[in-house]
C-alpha positions as CSV (number, residue, x, y, z in Angstrom):
1,X,2.0,-9.7,0.4
2,X,0.7,-8.8,-3.0
3,X,3.1,-7.9,-5.8
4,X,2.5,-4.5,-7.6
5,X,4.1,-3.4,-10.8
6,X,5.0,0.2,-11.2
7,X,3.8,0.9,-14.8
8,X,5.9,4.1,-15.0
9,X,9.2,2.2,-14.2
10,X,8.5,-1.0,-16.2
11,X,10.2,-1.1,-19.5
12,X,8.6,-4.4,-20.7
13,X,11.8,-6.5,-20.7
14,X,9.8,-9.6,-19.8
15,X,12.3,-11.1,-17.3
16,X,9.7,-11.3,-14.6
17,X,7.2,-12.9,-17.0
18,X,9.7,-15.7,-17.9
19,X,10.7,-16.4,-14.3
20,X,7.2,-16.5,-12.8
21,X,6.7,-20.1,-11.5
22,X,2.8,-20.2,-11.7
23,X,3.0,-18.3,-15.1
24,X,0.4,-15.7,-14.1
25,X,2.4,-12.7,-15.5
26,X,2.3,-11.3,-19.0
27,X,2.7,-8.0,-20.8
28,X,0.1,-5.6,-22.0
29,X,1.3,-2.7,-24.3
30,X,4.9,-3.5,-23.2
31,X,4.1,-3.2,-19.5
32,X,4.2,-6.3,-17.2
33,X,0.9,-7.3,-15.6
34,X,0.0,-9.9,-13.0
35,X,-3.2,-11.8,-12.1
36,X,-3.0,-11.2,-8.3
37,X,-5.7,-13.8,-7.5
38,X,-3.6,-16.6,-8.9
39,X,-0.2,-15.3,-7.6
40,X,1.7,-17.6,-5.2
41,X,3.5,-14.6,-3.7
42,X,6.9,-16.2,-4.0
43,X,8.7,-12.9,-4.7
44,X,10.8,-14.1,-7.6
45,X,9.3,-11.4,-9.9
46,X,10.6,-8.6,-7.5
47,X,14.0,-10.3,-7.2
48,X,14.7,-10.7,-10.9
49,X,13.4,-7.2,-12.0
50,X,16.5,-5.3,-13.0
51,X,14.9,-1.9,-12.5
52,X,12.9,-2.6,-9.4
53,X,9.5,-2.0,-11.0
54,X,7.9,-4.9,-9.1
55,X,7.2,-4.2,-5.4
56,X,5.3,-5.8,-2.7
57,X,2.6,-4.2,-0.5
58,X,0.6,-5.5,2.4
59,X,-3.1,-6.0,1.7
60,X,-5.4,-3.3,3.0
61,X,-7.1,-4.9,6.0
62,X,-8.3,-3.4,9.2
63,X,-6.2,-4.6,12.1
64,X,-7.9,-5.2,15.4
65,X,-5.9,-6.2,18.5
66,X,-7.5,-9.1,20.3
67,X,-4.8,-9.6,22.8
68,X,-5.8,-7.8,26.1
69,X,-2.4,-8.3,27.8
70,X,-0.7,-5.4,26.1
71,X,-3.2,-2.6,26.8
72,X,-1.8,0.4,28.6
73,X,-2.9,0.8,32.2
74,X,-4.8,4.0,33.0
75,X,-2.9,6.6,35.0
């Protein structure tokens, strides 16, 4: 999962920046930002955010079922 920062909720307190283990977070114009390519996806930033401005979303990938055992039988 990739962390996403809600720029409208973030107040720039910097707690997530200080607690980020790989130190890939910072602030730009008092809004927290993250380099998602270097993120370890540990979730600490979302846990320590006091106003829940950091959220996780699943990456946008197409899902294709390869398991044939669960297909519905025709009626």
